[in-house]
N, C-alpha and C positions, 0 to 999 in steps of 0.2 A: 767286388760287388758290381753286378750288371746295372747300367743306368735304366731308369724307368722309361718304359715305352710310351709314346704318345698314342693314346687310344681314342677312337672316335665313337661317341655315343650317338648313333643314328637317330634314335628316338628323340633325344634332346635337340639335335640339329633340325629335325623335321618340325618340331614345335617352334623353334626360332624362325625358320623360313615362313611358317604359317603366320606367325606374329608380324613379320615384316610385310607380308602381303596385306594383312588386315590394316596395318598402319598406313600403308600407301593409299588404300581405298578410303580410309577415314580422315586422312590428313586434310584434304581440301575442304570437305564439309565442316570439319572442326575449326579450320581457319575462318571459314565464312561465319560460323556461329560466333566466334570470338569477335570478328569485325563488326557483326551486327550488334553485339552487346556494347561495344565501344560507341557505335553510332547512336544507340539508344540513350547513352549518357549525354552525348553531344547534342542530340535533338532536344533534350529536355532544357538545354541552356540557350537554344536558338529561337528566333522569331518564326512566325508561321510561314512566311515566304521562303526564308532560308531553309526551313525544315523540308518544304516541298522540293527544293532544289536538290538537297542531299538525298532524299528518298528516290527522286527520279534517277539519280546516278546509281544508287544501289540496285534498284529494280531493272535498270537497263543493262546490267552486267550479264553477259551470255550465261546461260544455264550450264552447270557442270554435271547435273544429275538428270537422267532422262534424255529423250530425244525430241527435237523440234521438227515440225513438219517442213519448215523451210519454204522458200519461194519456188514457184509462183503461189500467190495466196488468193483464194476466192472463197466465197460462201454461197451455197446453193440458195439459201433463203434470203440473202441480202444482195440487192442490186447495187454494185459499186459504181457510183456516178462521178465522183471527183477525187483527185489525189492532191494532197498538199504535204507539207513537212512541218513538224514541230520539233525544234532543235535539229537533230539529224535523223529523226525517225519518221517513217511515213504515217501520215494521218489520212484516213479514208472516210469520205462522206458517202453513205449508202442510203437506201430507201428507208431504213429503219433507225438510222442514227449515225454515230461516229465511232471509229475504231482507231487506236494508235498501236502500231506494231513495233516489235524489236527488230534488230538486225537479223534475227533468225526466224522472223515471222510469227513470234509469239505475241499474244495480246497483252499489251501493257496497260491499256485503258479502254473502256467501252462505255458509251453513253447512248441509251435508247431514247428516241424522240418520237413524238406522236404528231409532228408537223411536217410539212413538205417544204420544198425550196430552201433547204438548209444552206447557210453561208458560213464560211470560216475565214477569219483573219488570224495570222500567226506572227509571232515575233520571238526568235530564239526558242525558249522552252515553254512558251505560253500560246494558248489558242482561245479565241473568243468565238463561240458558236451561237448563231442567231438566225432569225428569219425576218423577211420584210412583211410578213403577214400578221405578226403578233409581237408582244413586248417581252416575252420570256427569253432568257439567254443564259449561257454558262461560260465560266472561265475555267479552262482546263490546263493542267500540267501534263507531262507525258504519262503520268501514272495515277492521276486522281482529279477530282473536281474541287477547285479552289473556292469558287463562289457561284451563287445563283442570282440572277437578276430578274426583276419583275417590274417592267416599265408600264405606265398607264396607256401607252400608245405604241404602235409598231416601230421597230428600230429600222432606220433607213440605211445607215452606214456606221462603221465602227473602225477602231484602230486599237492595237495593243502596244504597250511600251515595255520598258525594262522591268522585269520582276512582276509583271502583271498589272500595271496601271492600265486602265481602260478608258477610252474616249468613245462616246456614242452620240448619235443624233436621232431624235424622234420627231415624228410629225405631231402636231398639236392643233386642237380646235381653235385656240386663241391666237396662234402665231404660226408662221410657215414652218419653222424648225427650232428645236431646242437642243443645244449641245451640252453634254454633261461629261465630267471627268471624275472617275472613281480611283481612289488610292488602291494599292495592292491589298489592303485590308477591307476593301469594299465600302469605303466611306466616301460620300459625295464631297469632292474637293473644289469643284468649279461648275458653274451653270451660266449659260448665255443664251438669250433668245434672239433669234434672227427673224425679224418681222416681215421683211420684204422679199427675201430670196430663199431658195431651197439649198440646204447644205448638201454638197455633192461628194465631199471627201474630207477625211480627217487624218492627221498624223501627230505623233507625240515625239517630243525630244527624248534623248537618252535618259535624262533624269526624271522624265515624266512630269516636270514642272512647267512645261510649255506645251500648248496645243495649237497646231496649225489647222486652219479651217479654209476650205474653198466653198463658195456659195454662188449659185447661178440664178440670174434674174432676167426679166424682160422689161424694157422701157421703150415706148414708142415703136413697138414691133421689132426692136433690135435687141439681140441677146448680149449679155455682158456677164462678167464674173468678178467676184471680190476674193482676195486672198488676205487672210488676217492671221496674225500671230498674237496669242494671249499668254500671259503668265497666269498660272492657276490661282494665284493669290491676289489677282487684280481683275477688275471688270472692264478696264479700258485696254484696247489693243495696243501692242507695241508698234504695229503698223497695220494699215488697211489700204490696200491698193486695188485699183479697178482696171480691168482689161476689157476693152470694148470689142465686140464681134467674136468672142471666144467663149466656149463652154468648158471650164476647167473640170476635168473628170477625176484626176488623181493628183494628190500632193504627197511629197516625201521630204523628210528632213534628216540631216546627218549630224554626227558628232562634231563635224567641222563647220557648223553654223551655215551650211549651204542648203538651199531649198530648191527642189525641182517641182514644177507644176506642169502637168501634162493636159493639154486641151484637145478639142476636136480638130483644130486646124493649126495649132502651134504649141510648142513647149518652151517654157522659159525657166531659167535658173536665177535665183535671187540670193542676195547676201542677207545677213541677219537684220539689216535695216529695211529690208523689203525693196532694195534697189535691184533692177534687172541687170544681170551679168551677161547672159547669153540668151539668144532667141533662135529657135529652129522653126521654120514655117513649112507647111505642107497643105495639100488640098483638103477640103472639108470632109470628104469621105475616105481619106487615105489611111487614117490611123488603123493599124492592124493588131498590135500587141504592145503592152507595156508591163514591165515587171521591175521589182526592186529587191535587193538582198538586204541582210540585216545591217550592213554597214552604210547603206544609203546609195550604193552604186545602182544606176538605173539603166535598164535595157529598153530602148524605144525602137519599135518597128513600124514603118509606114510604107504603103504601096507606091510604086513608081511605074511610069510608062504604061498606064492603063491596067495595072495589076500584074504585069508580066514579071516584075522583079520587086524585091523588098529591100528598102534601105534600112540598115541596122545602125543605130547610133548608140554608142556606149558613153554614158555620162558618169564620170567618176564622182565619188563622194566629196572630193575636194578639188580646188582649182577651177580655172575658167575653161581649160581645153577639154575637148571631147573627141572621140574617134568614131569614124563611120566607114562602112563598106556595104557592098551589095550582095544579096543572095539571089541566085537564079531559080529559086523555088519558093513556094509559099509554105512555110513550116506549119504543121498541125499544132505544134506547141513549142514554147521557148521558155528558157529559165536562165537565171544568172546567179553566180556565187563567186564573189571576188572578181578575178580576171578570167573566169571560165564562163563561156556562153554555150548553152545547149540548144540545139534545134532538131526537132523531129521531122523526118521526111520519109513517109511510108514506114518501112520496118527498120530504117536506119536513123541513128541519133548521132549528129556531128557535134563535137566539142571544139569550139573555136576560141581564139584569143580576141581581145578587144579590137585588134586591127584586122581580124578576119582570117588569120592563118589557122589551118587545121591542126589541132593537137592530137586528136584520135577520133575514131568512129566506133560505134557499137552496132553490131548486127543483131537485131532483136527477133523474137519468135514470130510476132505478128505486127501489123500496123500499129504505130504508137499514137495514142490519143492524147496523153499527157506525159511530160517528162519533168523530173526534178533532180537536180544535182545533189549528191550526198558527199560526205567526206571521203568515201572510198570508191565511188562510182556514180551510178544513177539509179533512180527508181522510175518505173514506167507503169502506165495504165494501158493494158492491151486486152481487148476483147473481154472486158469485165473482170480481169485478173491483174494483180499487182506483181510485177517482176523486179528483181534486183540484179544489176550487172556490175 
């Protein structure tokens, strides 16, 4: 008896091949649907702030279906004025509002505004959007609006803390400045009235339970500044120090209980008791740029030798020591992220170490107006368009 021959049913095999192709195409969307269903269950069990963090992560995943326009990004009807970052995503301030983009230049969030002079302060995955001309403001995540604010008077300055704690200062008819701190759920947690000085800057601790305040005043024709640290559950300050002859413009605090206060003619670092650790002095009109990353590392730039060179000082988030070096050009923009320092010079962006050694350079398409360091490279604002390198 002859053994049975292996025969091939070509019609059947063709159906199998077609099924495999369909499976490969549907596999990723099906997985995404399953993941989203799991997220829906998780979100129902989480708080509002936690939910917004999770959804930010979901919507920030690169798209697998369809094509993105990619960078450079611009809009004909929107004048792009400022570039910032929220988390690791570019946040753009334009003539008509605020836009948050993904790594592929897709819109993750968009807020239309009917006011001018828009200001934004960001911390990790949160952004507070306001204007000095009125009291309305918004707290944003990368993908949505978390809270709306309606103060009775214009907002002068603001700060954002972990998970969306907000500190803001308003002008008031009865006093010079009022400082308020709101919880991530938009509940008023702290209020302090400053009767003699104007609040110039605010910062929040990692927990959001402490607020750092700088206030500037004038007495006997001499300028002075106060630096105060409050716990949000107390009305008395942990410390209140006074610096004569200096206008403190920005304050920063870190998870290591170190405070940096930048003034018009000197910068000081303080410990948690308000005691001065280090002091850096410079001429009254020399301050050129100051920036701080999410960890509290500070980048300080001030002019030297009549403006021909720039002194760059890297103040780490911990310890007493700091590093400094000189730049032989005036950067159009600067940024800091950990131990990476970015400086824009014409169409070139240099990435330097805290000691000034060059790590790499980016050759950009046009002159760079603003630069921000990302996890994978840099974002730049050039000729009204956003570029990613």
